[in-house]
C-alpha positions in Angstrom: -169.5 120.4 -7.0 -168.7 119.8 -3.4 -172.3 118.8 -2.7 -172.3 116.4 -5.6 -169.0 114.9 -4.6 -170.2 114.4 -1.1 -173.4 112.8 -2.3 -171.5 110.3 -4.5 -169.0 109.5 -1.7 -171.9 108.9 0.7 -173.6 106.5 -1.7 -170.3 104.6 -2.1 -169.8 104.5 1.6 -173.3 103.3 2.2 -172.9 100.7 -0.5 -169.7 99.4 1.1 -171.3 99.5 4.6 -174.3 97.4 3.5 -172.2 95.1 1.5 -170.0 94.5 4.5 -173.0 94.0 6.8 -174.7 91.7 4.3 -171.7 89.6 3.9 -171.4 89.3 7.7 -175.0 88.2 7.9 -174.5 85.5 5.2 -171.3 84.4 7.0 -173.2 84.4 10.3 -176.1 82.4 8.8 -173.6 79.8 7.5 -172.1 79.4 10.9 -175.4 79.2 12.8 -176.1 75.7 14.1 -179.7 74.3 14.2 -181.0 71.0 15.3 -182.6 68.5 12.8 -184.3 65.2 12.5 -182.5 63.2 9.8 -184.5 60.2 8.6 -182.8 57.2 6.8 -184.1 55.3 3.9 -183.6 51.7 5.2 -181.9 49.4 7.6 -180.1 47.2 5.1 -177.4 45.1 6.6 -178.5 45.5 10.2 -178.5 42.5 12.5 -180.5 42.3 15.6 -180.6 39.9 18.6 -183.8 40.6 20.6 -182.6 38.5 23.5 -179.6 40.6 24.2 -181.4 43.9 23.5 -184.7 43.5 25.4 -185.2 42.9 29.1 -187.0 39.7 30.1 -190.2 41.8 30.8 -190.1 43.3 27.4 -189.9 39.9 25.8 -192.8 38.7 27.9 -194.9 41.7 26.8 -194.2 40.9 23.2 -195.2 37.3 23.8 -198.5 38.4 25.4 -199.3 40.7 22.5 -198.3 38.1 19.9 -195.6 40.4 18.4 -192.7 39.4 16.2 -189.3 39.5 17.8 -187.9 40.6 14.4 -189.8 43.8 13.9 -187.6 46.1 11.8 -188.5 49.1 13.9 -186.5 47.6 16.7 -183.4 47.0 14.6 -180.4 49.4 15.1 -179.6 52.0 12.5 -177.4 51.3 9.6 -173.9 51.8 11.0 -172.5 53.2 7.7 -175.3 55.8 7.4 -174.8 56.7 11.1 -171.1 57.2 10.6 -171.5 59.5 7.6 -173.9 61.7 9.5 -171.8 61.8 12.6 -168.7 62.8 10.5 -170.7 65.5 8.8 -172.4 67.0 11.9 -171.3 69.5 14.5 -172.9 67.2 17.1 -175.0 64.0 16.8 -177.5 64.3 19.7 -178.9 60.8 19.5 -180.9 58.3 17.5 -184.3 56.7 17.2 -184.6 53.0 16.1 -188.4 53.3 15.8 -188.3 56.1 13.2 -184.9 55.1 11.7 -183.6 58.6 12.4 -181.0 60.7 14.2 -181.1 64.2 15.6 -178.0 66.3 14.9 -176.8 69.9 15.2 -175.9 71.2 11.8 -174.8 74.4 10.2 -176.1 75.4 6.8 -173.2 73.7 4.9 -173.5 70.5 6.9 -177.3 70.5 6.4 -177.1 70.8 2.6 -174.4 68.1 2.5 -176.4 65.6 4.7 -179.7 66.3 2.9 -178.0 65.3 -0.4 -176.9 61.8 1.0 -178.7 59.2 -1.1 -179.8 57.3 2.1 -181.4 60.4 3.7 -185.1 60.5 2.7 -186.3 63.4 4.9 -185.1 66.1 7.3 -187.0 68.3 9.7 -185.8 71.2 11.8 -186.1 71.1 15.6 -187.0 74.6 16.7 -186.7 76.0 20.2 -188.9 78.7 21.8 -188.4 80.2 25.2 -191.4 80.3 27.5 -192.0 81.2 31.1 -192.2 78.1 33.3 -195.5 77.7 35.1 -196.2 75.6 38.2 -199.1 75.9 40.5 -199.2 74.5 44.0 -201.1 75.0 47.2 -199.2 74.2 50.4 -202.0 72.8 52.6 -202.8 69.4 54.1 -206.2 68.0 53.4 -206.7 64.5 54.8 -210.1 64.1 53.3 -208.8 64.7 49.8 -206.0 62.2 50.4 -208.5 59.5 51.1 -210.9 60.6 48.4 -208.4 60.7 45.5 -208.2 56.9 45.5 -211.6 56.1 46.9 -213.3 57.9 44.0 -211.7 55.1 41.9 -213.0 52.6 44.4 -209.5 51.5 45.3 -210.5 49.7 48.5 -212.1 47.0 46.2 -208.7 46.5 44.6 -207.0 46.4 48.1 -209.4 43.8 49.2 -208.1 41.5 46.4 -204.5 42.5 47.3 -204.1 44.3 44.0 -201.4 47.0 44.2 -199.7 46.9 40.7 -197.2 44.2 41.6 -195.7 42.6 38.5 -196.3 45.7 36.4 -193.6 48.1 35.3 -194.6 51.8 35.0 -192.4 54.4 33.3 -192.7 58.0 34.4 -191.7 60.7 31.9 -191.3 64.1 33.5 -189.1 67.2 34.2 -187.1 65.7 37.1 -187.5 63.9 40.4 -185.9 66.1 43.0 -186.9 65.4 46.6 -187.5 61.7 45.7 -184.6 60.2 47.6 -185.2 59.9 51.4 -188.8 60.9 50.9 -190.8 59.1 53.5 -193.8 58.7 51.2 -191.7 57.0 48.4 -189.0 55.3 50.5 -190.7 51.9 50.1 -189.9 52.1 46.3 -186.2 52.4 47.1 -186.1 50.0 50.0 -187.9 47.3 48.0 -185.8 47.9 44.9 -188.9 48.9 42.9 -186.9 51.5 40.8 -185.6 49.4 37.9 -183.7 52.1 35.9 -183.4 55.8 35.5 -182.2 58.0 32.7 -181.9 61.8 32.1 -182.4 62.4 28.4 -181.6 66.1 28.8 -178.1 65.7 30.2 -177.4 62.1 28.9 -176.7 60.6 32.3 -178.5 58.2 34.7 -179.1 60.6 37.5 -182.7 62.1 37.5 -183.1 63.1 41.1 -182.6 66.9 40.6 -183.8 69.8 38.4 -187.5 69.6 39.3 -189.9 68.0 41.7 -192.8 67.6 39.3 -191.9 64.0 38.6 -191.7 63.2 42.3 -195.2 64.6 42.9 -196.6 62.7 39.9 -195.0 59.4 41.1 -196.6 59.9 44.5 -200.0 59.9 42.9 -199.2 56.4 41.5 -197.4 54.8 44.4 -197.0 57.1 47.3 -197.9 56.1 50.9 -198.7 57.9 54.1 -199.0 56.4 57.6 -202.8 56.1 57.1 -203.6 56.0 53.4 -202.2 55.1 50.0 -201.7 58.2 47.7 -202.1 56.1 44.6 -203.3 52.6 43.6 -200.0 51.0 42.5 -197.8 51.0 45.6 -196.4 47.6 44.5 -195.4 48.4 40.9 -191.9 48.7 39.6 -190.7 52.0 38.0 -188.6 53.5 35.3 -187.9 57.2 35.8 -187.0 59.3 32.8 -186.3 63.0 32.6 -187.4 64.3 29.2 -188.5 67.8 30.0 -186.3 71.0 30.1 -187.5 73.3 32.9 -186.5 76.7 31.5 -188.0 76.4 28.0 -190.3 74.4 25.8 -188.3 73.0 22.9 -189.0 70.5 20.2 -185.9 68.6 21.5 -188.3 67.6 24.2 -190.4 65.9 21.5 -187.3 63.9 20.5 -186.5 63.2 24.2 -190.0 61.8 24.6 -189.7 59.5 21.6 -186.3 58.3 22.8 -187.8 57.6 26.3 -190.5 55.4 24.8 -187.9 53.3 23.1 -185.9 53.2 26.3 -189.0 52.2 28.3 -189.8 49.5 25.7 -186.3 48.1 26.0 -186.5 47.9 29.8 -189.9 46.2 29.8 -192.4 49.0 30.6 -196.1 48.0 30.6 -197.5 51.5 31.4 -196.2 55.0 30.6 -197.3 57.9 32.7 -196.7 61.2 30.9 -198.0 64.2 32.8 -196.7 66.5 30.1 -198.4 68.6 27.5 -197.4 70.9 24.6 -199.5 73.5 22.9 -198.6 76.6 21.0 -194.9 76.4 22.0 -194.4 73.5 19.7 -197.7 73.0 17.7 -200.7 74.6 16.1 -204.2 73.7 17.1 -204.8 71.9 13.8 -201.8 69.6 14.6 -203.9 67.9 17.4 -205.3 65.3 15.0 -204.2 62.3 17.0 -201.6 61.1 14.4 -199.9 64.2 12.9 -196.9 65.1 15.1 -193.9 62.9 16.1 -195.2 62.4 19.7 -198.5 61.1 18.4 -196.8 58.8 15.9 -194.5 57.5 18.6 -197.4 56.9 21.0 -199.3 55.0 18.3 -196.2 52.8 17.7 -195.7 52.2 21.5 -199.3 51.1 21.7 -198.7 48.6 18.8 -195.8 47.2 20.9 -198.1 46.6 23.9 -197.5 49.6 26.1 -200.4 51.7 27.6 -199.6 55.4 27.7 -201.6 57.4 30.2 -201.3 61.2 29.6 -202.8 64.3 31.2 -205.3 66.1 29.0 -203.8 69.6 29.8 -204.9 72.6 31.7 -206.0 74.9 28.9 -209.8 74.5 29.3 -210.3 78.1 30.3 -207.6 79.4 27.9 -207.8 80.2 24.2 -206.2 76.9 23.2 -209.0 75.1 25.1 -208.5 71.6 23.6 -206.2 68.7 24.7 -202.5 69.3 24.3 -200.0 67.0 22.5 -199.4 64.2 22.9 -202.7 63.7 24.7 -204.5 64.1 21.3 -203.1 60.7 20.2 -205.6 58.1 19.2 -203.7 55.4 21.2 -203.2 57.4 24.4 -205.6 57.0 27.4 -206.1 60.7 28.0 -207.2 61.8 31.5 -209.2 64.9 32.2 -209.8 66.5 35.6 -212.9 66.8 37.8 -213.3 69.1 40.8 -213.1 67.0 44.0 -215.7 69.3 45.6 -218.5 68.5 43.2 -217.4 65.8 40.8 -217.9 68.1 37.8 -215.4 68.9 35.0 -212.8 71.3 36.3 -212.9 74.5 34.2 -209.1 74.4 33.6 -209.1 70.8 32.4 -208.7 70.7 28.6 -211.7 69.7 26.4 -211.9 67.3 23.5 -212.3 66.1 20.9 -209.0 66.1 19.0 -209.2 68.0 15.7 -210.0 64.7 13.8 -213.1 64.3 16.0 -211.6 61.5 18.2 -212.9 61.2 21.7 -210.8 63.1 24.3 -210.5 62.9 27.2 -211.1 59.2 27.5 -211.6 59.1 31.3 -211.3 61.5 34.3 -209.9 61.7 37.8 -209.4 64.4 40.4 -207.9 67.6 39.2 -206.6 68.3 42.7 -204.6 65.7 44.7 -202.4 65.4 47.8 -198.8 64.9 46.6 -195.4 64.8 48.3 -193.0 67.6 48.0 -189.7 67.6 49.9 -191.2 65.0 52.2 -194.2 67.1 53.0 -197.8 66.6 51.9 -199.3 69.4 49.9 -202.4 69.9 47.7 -201.5 70.4 44.0 -203.8 71.2 41.0 -203.7 70.0 37.4 -204.4 67.1 35.1 -200.7 66.3 35.8 -202.1 64.5 38.9 -205.3 63.1 37.3 -203.2 61.0 34.9 -201.0 59.2 37.5 -204.1 58.3 39.6 -205.4 56.5 36.5 -202.0 55.0 35.7 -201.9 53.3 39.1 -205.5 52.1 38.6 -204.6 50.6 35.2 -201.7 48.8 36.8 -204.1 47.1 39.3 -206.4 46.0 36.4 -203.4 44.5 34.4 -202.3 42.7 37.6 -205.8 41.2 37.8 -205.8 40.3 34.1 -202.2 39.8 33.0 -203.3 38.0 29.9 -205.1 41.0 28.5 -203.6 42.8 25.5 -203.1 46.5 25.7 -206.0 47.1 23.4 -208.3 45.1 25.7 -207.0 46.9 28.7 -207.6 50.3 27.1 -211.2 49.4 26.1 -212.1 47.9 29.5 -210.8 50.9 31.4 -213.0 53.1 29.3 -216.0 50.8 30.0 -215.3 51.0 33.7 -215.9 54.8 33.6 -218.8 55.8 35.9 -220.7 57.3 33.0 -220.2 54.6 30.4 -221.7 54.2 27.7 -222.4 57.9 28.0 -219.5 60.2 27.2 -218.8 63.8 26.5 -215.8 66.0 25.7 -215.4 67.3 29.2 -215.5 64.0 31.3 -214.9 61.3 28.7 -216.5 58.1 30.0 -216.0 59.4 33.5 -214.0 58.2 36.5 -212.8 54.5 36.2 -214.5 52.3 38.8 -212.8 49.2 40.4 -216.3 47.6 40.9 -216.5 47.1 37.1 -213.6 44.5 37.5 -214.4 43.1 41.0 -218.2 43.2 41.5 -221.1 41.5 39.8 -222.7 43.1 36.8 -225.2 45.9 37.5 -228.8 45.6 36.7 -230.1 46.8 33.3 -233.5 47.8 34.6 -235.0 50.7 32.8 -234.6 54.0 34.6 -235.6 56.6 32.0 -238.5 57.2 29.7 -239.1 59.9 27.2 -242.2 61.9 26.4 -243.1 63.9 23.3 -245.3 67.0 23.0 -246.6 66.8 19.4 -248.2 70.3 19.4 -244.9 72.0 20.0 -242.6 69.2 18.7 -240.6 69.0 21.9 -239.0 66.0 23.7 -238.7 65.5 27.5 -236.9 63.2 29.9 -239.1 61.2 32.3 -237.6 59.4 35.3 -238.9 55.9 36.1 -239.3 54.9 39.7 -236.1 52.9 40.6 -236.5 49.4 42.0 -234.8 48.2 45.2 -232.1 46.5 43.0 -231.5 49.6 41.1 -231.1 51.7 44.2 -228.7 49.2 45.7 -226.5 49.0 42.5 -226.4 52.8 42.3 -225.2 53.0 45.9 -222.5 50.4 45.4 -221.3 51.7 42.1 -221.5 55.5 42.5 -220.0 58.2 44.6 -222.2 61.0 45.9 -220.1 63.3 43.8 -221.8 61.9 40.7 -225.4 62.8 41.6 -226.1 64.6 38.3 -228.0 63.8 35.1 -225.9 63.7 32.0 -227.2 63.6 28.5 -225.8 64.0 25.1 -226.9 64.0 21.4 -224.6 62.4 18.9 -224.8 61.5 15.2 -224.6 58.0 13.7 -220.8 58.2 13.6 -220.6 58.9 17.4 -219.7 62.6 17.1 -221.3 64.7 19.8 -223.6 67.5 18.6 -224.3 68.7 22.2 -224.0 67.5 25.8 -225.4 68.8 29.1 -225.2 68.2 32.8 -228.2 69.1 35.0 -229.0 68.9 38.6 -231.4 66.1 39.7 -234.1 68.5 40.9 -234.2 69.8 37.4 -234.4 66.3 35.9 -238.1 65.6 35.9 -239.6 67.1 32.7 -236.3 68.4 31.5 -236.5 69.4 27.8 -234.2 67.6 25.4 -232.4 69.4 22.7 -232.9 67.0 19.8 -232.1 69.2 16.8 -233.6 68.0 13.5 -231.8 64.7 13.4 -234.3 61.9 13.4 -231.7 59.1 13.8 -229.3 60.9 16.1 -228.8 59.1 19.4 -229.6 60.7 22.8 -228.1 59.1 25.8 -229.1 59.9 29.4 -227.1 58.8 32.4 -228.0 59.0 36.1 -226.4 57.1 39.0 -224.9 54.3 37.1 -227.8 53.8 34.6 -227.7 54.8 31.0 -230.6 54.8 28.5 -230.5 55.7 24.9 -233.0 56.4 22.2 -233.6 58.5 19.0 -236.0 61.2 18.0 -237.7 58.7 15.7 -238.1 56.1 18.4 -239.6 58.6 20.8 -242.2 59.6 18.2 -243.0 56.0 17.3 -243.6 55.2 20.9 -245.8 58.2 21.3 -247.8 57.3 18.2 -248.2 53.7 19.5 -249.4 54.7 22.9 -251.9 57.2 21.4 -253.1 54.6 18.8 -253.8 52.2 21.7 -255.8 54.8 23.5 
C-alpha cells in the first residue's frame, strides 16, 4: 500500500512539476522578443518632394540615368501604417522606403497582432547567430607592393590625364573607421572637406570613427596617400562613411543595416558604393547565392537601377568548404572583385570562386589580394578581397570622372571590357584586372596570335602560337604587366557557361592539348598577353579538312 501510495504521489508531483515548467516555457516564449521585417501593402496617401529629400548630386544622377523623380520606391512609408506598427511593437528599429517595410522587435503576441493588420502583406524574422570575429593582418612595410597595387591597374595613365575621382561620391560600408581621424595617409580627405556625411547604422548616430579599423584600411585603398605614392586611384573623390557591421557577431540585422545604408547613400548622392563585406553560412545557405534571392541582392539590384555602382569583395572562402562568392557579391548587378596574388598574378587560393548558383559570372574582375593599407597611421600589409574591391572602386571613380555622361550600366560593362583578359573570362579571375589603357590609349591590334591544329587519328585538338608581329609585341608590352605572362583558355557552351578553364605556363604553350569535350559548337577562347582568339571544335575540323583537301 505504501509503495502504491508513494507511486501515485510521485506521478502527481511529476505531473505538477512538468505542468509548472511547461507553463513557464509558454509564458517565457510569449515574452521573448525577436526582430522582424514587416512589409506594407502600399503607399497610399503618401506625398513626396524629391527636391527637399535628395541632395543635388542625387538629383543629377537621376537626370543622367533618365530616371523619374516620382518613383514610388523613394516615397516615404504610409504614416498611418507606421504609427500602428510602432504602437504595437516593443521597439521599431527603422524603416526602408525601397522595400516599403519596417524592422521591429516583437514578442509573440505583438507579432500575431501585427501580422493580422490588413495593410501588412508579409513578415520575415531577422535571426542572429554569434560567430568568432576574424581579421588577418601582417604588420610589415613593402614599398614595392604599395607602388604595384595601383600600377597593376595602370593608374599612372589616369594620373597623366589628371584623373583622381574628383566629382565622384563614393560611399564606404564597413564595420567602423577607427584610426581615420588624424591619420596622415587620409588627412587630405578631412582637410579638403571630402567627407560629405557619416552615419552609424548600428548605434543610430553620426559618429563612425570607432569600433573597428577595417573601414579605415579599406578607404585607404581607395584614396590614401603616402609621401611618395597614392594608395588608391581616387584621392580626389568625396566620401560617405557608413558603419553597417557589428564586430562581435554576424546578424541579419546587418542585412537590414546594409539596405538602409544604400537608401541613405542614394539620398546623399553616392555614385559608387564600396562594400568590403561578405556573408556566408552565418546568414545564408549556399543555394541562396542566386544573384537575386536575399534582401541584400534585391537591394543591390534596385540601387543599380537608381544609377549607383556597387563594388563588392568576392569573399575569402576559396579554400574553404563554402568556396563560392559570399552575399551580397553574388548579386547580378554588383561588380564583384576577386583577388590575385601580387607575387605571380594568379588567382589567390583564398579568393572565392564563381559562378553564383544561377550560373552568373562571378567574380567580374580582379585586383591584388594583398595591399598596403593604413592602420593607426602606420603602413602595413593586409590580405583579403576586402582590399581588392576598393582598389577597383577607386579605378571606377576615375573612369566615371573621364566619362561623366555614362550610365551605370555602361560603366559596369566598360570596366569588365577593360579587364586584361577580356573577352576571355573564368570563375577565378573574371575578366581579369581592369586596365586604364583601355580608356586612355589607342585600340590594340587584332592581329591573329593563335592557331589550332587537329590530329584526326586520335581526335585531339592543340594550340599553336603564331609568330607575333612588331605591332603585336609593342601592344602586349604597353597593355600587359609581366605578372600576366600566362596562357589562359576556357571552354564554354553556347549560353556562355564555362565547362572548364585552365591556366598554363608559356613554355608549356606550344602544342598544348585542348580539352574540347564532345561539344562541336562549344567555344574555346585562348588568351595570351593581351590577345584573345576563339574558335569551336567544328571550325577546327573544317579548317583541317580544307587544308588537307587543298594538299
